[in-house]
N, C-alpha and C positions, 0 to 999 in steps of 0.2 A: 289893554289894561287893568287890572283886575284890583281888588284892595284887599289890604289884611288887615291883622289887628296888632295896634304895637302895644309895646311892657306896660305904659299907663293908661291902656284901657280905652287908647282913642284911637283910628284905623289909619293905614300909613299906603301910598303904593305898592302895590309889584309890579318891579319892571321886569323890562320884554324877555324873554330868556337869555343864557347865555352859556354858550355849549349846551346846549339840551335841557336846562335846570334855571329855574327863576330864582334873580339873585333879591334882594333884599337891602338897603343902604340905609346905615341908620342916620338920623337927623336930615333926612328929605321926607318930607311927607308930603298931603295933599297940594297946599300949595305951590311948595318946588317941585313937585315928579311933574305938574302937567304942564308945567314952560320945557321943561328938558323935553319933554316926549315933542309934542310942539314942536323944539329948536331940533329934533332928532331926527324928525319925517320931514320936515322942509330943507334938511343938509341933505337927505337922503334922495328926495326929488329933483335938486338943482342935481344930482350927484348922472343921477338917470337921465337928466336932462342934457347935461355935458358929454354923457358918455357917445364912441362913435358906435355906427348904424352900420358901417363897411368897413370890412379892411383897408389899408393902404395899398395902392399901384406898387411898390416894391414887395411886399407883402404877400402879394395877390400871384406876384408871377414868379416868388422861388418856392411858394407852394403849386401853382401850378409846374412848375420845370424836376419838382419834385416825385408829382405824380405822374408826368408824361414815361418819366425813366423808369418808377417803377410797373408802367402800363407795356414799354418797350422791354423787359430783361423777364413778365410775365409772358409775352408773345414769345422771343428768342426762344425761352422752356417751352412754349408750345408747339414751338414747328421745332425742335432737338427733341421732344418726346417720342416724335415717330420713330426716329433713326437710333432713338438706347432701343427701343421694344424691340426696333428689327434688327438693332444689332445680339437682343437678347435671347430673342426668339433662334435666329443663328444658331449660337454658341449654347444652347442647350437643344437643339437639332444634331448637331454635329457629336454634343455628350451622349444623345441616347443611340445614334449610329457607332458612335464608339463602343459602348457597354453592350449593344444589342448582335454587333460584330464578337464581340469578346464570348456573351454565350452563345453562340450559333459555336463558333470554333471548342468552347467546351461542352455542348451537348453533343459536334460531332465526335468529339474527342470518345469523351463516356459513353455513345452511341457503339464506335468502335470496340474498346475495350469490354461492352458487353456480348457485342457478339464473340470477341476471343473469347472470353469464358465461360458464355455457353456451348462454344464447339468443346472448348476441355470439357465443359462436363459431359457435355454428348458423347466424347473419346469414352470419357472414363463409365458413361451410362452401357455403354460398348462392350469396352473390355469388364465393367463386373458383371456385366447376363453370360456372357460367352463364361465366367470363370463360375459363376450359378449354376449354368448349362455341364459344363466340366464337373463340379463339386455333385451334381444331380447323378450323372452317369455314372461315377464314381460311387456316391452308396448304394445306388439301384443296384452296380457290377459289384461292388465289396462287401456293402454294409454300413451301417452308420458307424462312426469311433466311438465318438461319444467319451465316456471314462479312459477307456483309453486310448486314446490320443493323448489327452492331457496328460496320463498316466508315465504314455512314452516320453512328452517332452521334459517333464519334472524327472524324470532319469533317463535320460539322454548325453549324460558326459557323466553317466555312473560305469565306475569298471566292475563288467560280470565276470564271474567267477569263472575259472577254468574249469570245461566239465572234463571229466578221462575220456578218452576218444576211444571208438570202437575196435576193436578187433579187425583188421582189415582195410582201416578207412583213413587215411590221415584226418587229423584234428585240423583246423582253418585258423582255432587259435595258438594251438605248439608249436612253437618255433622248430621250424625242419627243416630240412635240404631234398623235397621229394623228388623225384627222378622227373625228369621232364616226360611230358607226355605232348601228343600228338598236336593241341591244342596251342599248347607255350610252357612257359614256366611258369610255378607258383606263384601266383602272387605276396608281397609282403607283409606283414603284418605292423600294420601304422600303428602307432602310439605317439605320445606326446611328450615323451622323455626324452633326453637327447643321445645322441648317439656316443655308443660306452656304457652307459648306464643302463637299470632295468628297470622298470614300470612300479612304482611302488604301489603298494596293497592297498586299497580303498577301506575303510571298516563298515561292514555291509549293517544297515537296521533294518531290523527284525520287524514287519511291519506290526504284528500283535504286541508288541515290548515300547512300554514309553514311558518318559522320563516321571517320575513318583513327583506324588504334592510335597513329599518334605521337603524336595527344595525353598520353598514358600519361606521356609523359615530362617534359613540364611539370608537369602533373597531382602527377605524384612527387615533381620538386626542387620544387615551393613546400610537399607538405605534408611534406617533411625538413628545409625551409625552418622551418615551423614550428613544428620542433620542437626541433632545433638552432641557428637562429635567425642570424646573420649574423655577422660577426666576432667569433667566438667561438672557432673553431678554434685548438691552439697555445696560445701562450702570452699573446695573446691577450683584453684585458679591453674590451668596450665600453660605452662607457654604458649606466644603467640605464633610462632614456627609448628610446634604440635599439633593446634587448633587445627593450623589451616591442611600438613600434612597429612595430619591422619583423615580429614574428610574427603581429601583428595583420594587416598587410598581404597578408602570405605565405596565411595561414589566409582574406581574403578571396578573392584570387585563386584561391586551390583551389577554394573550393567554388562562383565563378563558373564557371569551370571545367567540375568536375561537374554543374552545375545545364545548363549546353549542351550540354553530351557527350554524358550519358549518357541521355537523349530521344531523339537526333538516332543510335543504333548500334541503336534497337531494330525489329524489322522494320516495325510498323504506325506508326512516327514518325519514318521514316529522312530523311536529309536530311543536308547538307553542313555546316561551321560558320557564322555568321553573318559575313558580311564585313565583317573589322577584329580578329576574334578573332586572327587570328593577330600584328597588327603592335602591338595591347593585351600580351599575352604578354612578347611580347619588349620590349618599355617596360617591364612588372614585372620581367623577369629582368635589362636593366638597370639595372633603380633601386634593384634587390634588391646586386647585386655593384656599384655603385658606392658604396653604404653600406658596405660587407663593406671598401671599398677606404679611403674613409675612417678607418675604425676602426683600419686596420693603421696602427700608426706604427712599424713597423721599416723598410716601405719604404719609398719613393720613389716615389709612385705618385698625386701629388695632380693633377696632372696629365691621367693617365688617366682618372682619380675625373670629374674635369668634366667631360670632354667625353662618357665614359658616361652620363652626367646627362644633356648637353645630348641625346643621342639620345634616351636613355628619355623625356624632356618631346615631344620631336617623334613619338617611333611612339605614348606614348598619344593625344596627341593626333591625331597621321592615325587611330588605329584606331578613336576614340571618333566623329572625323565622318564613319568611314563605319559606324559603329552606327547613330549619327542618325537617326529615319528620317525620308523624302524628304515633304515636305509642295508640292501643289500648289495654285496659285492657279486660281480657275476665269477663265476668260476673259471679258470684258464682251461680250455680243451686240448 
């Protein structure tokens, strides 16, 4: 027990700590604190003297039963542990065997497929080697075709002009009825035309003539019209159907001109533009111009728009007539 300073300057006892801290009781000084502390010590001593030193028999018996039950449970778990381990080991062994068998079957199947593919590749390699040998022999015998072969492939389906037959020698390109020879009758001419129709002559492309670069001007104009439309410049606002139709019309003209112009600019397929292309291009140009005039509400160009429309129709009809293939009817014999 310690001692502390009272409020009036005297000393007061510091009583034993309560819940980890010392408690100061007002009104209890040194004279009253000592008897209280002595009484407390005597009460604690009597309680310790009366406290039981061992458990009663029923409590010991109950605790012993609990301990025995826990011991038996742990022994049973210890005895069952090897069986559980063996069962888990057996299950893992079965799973391992199943997986190993499946992997073995997959490996065998993959090996069989690989052998089949290898055999196919070997056969293809032998065929390729045989073809290379034949090609080498042909090149050695006839020479390398090179550009001539490619040119022949590009012109395989083109119609050849009919040459004038030499006197005394029947031409295989002219339909005639030659007299049967010793070998047999002459071969008939094979064409792709239907029975009763004469083959249509194909336009021959001249190797040194190409489509001009001036065709880029209408192509660029129609491409620009596809983007901006007609009758929409400045403050003018065209109708919705006019904007849509003019763009579709200009796009179709652009695609058609590119389809005709690009192959005729290449070296292998060089040639002039088809007849009537200029009339059709001019007709489309005048038609788009007339549409723009009709949509212009601020200027009085209705008469000019009508004239342009008529010219556009005439040019389109003329170009379409020139583009149509010429059909010839066979003359009766």
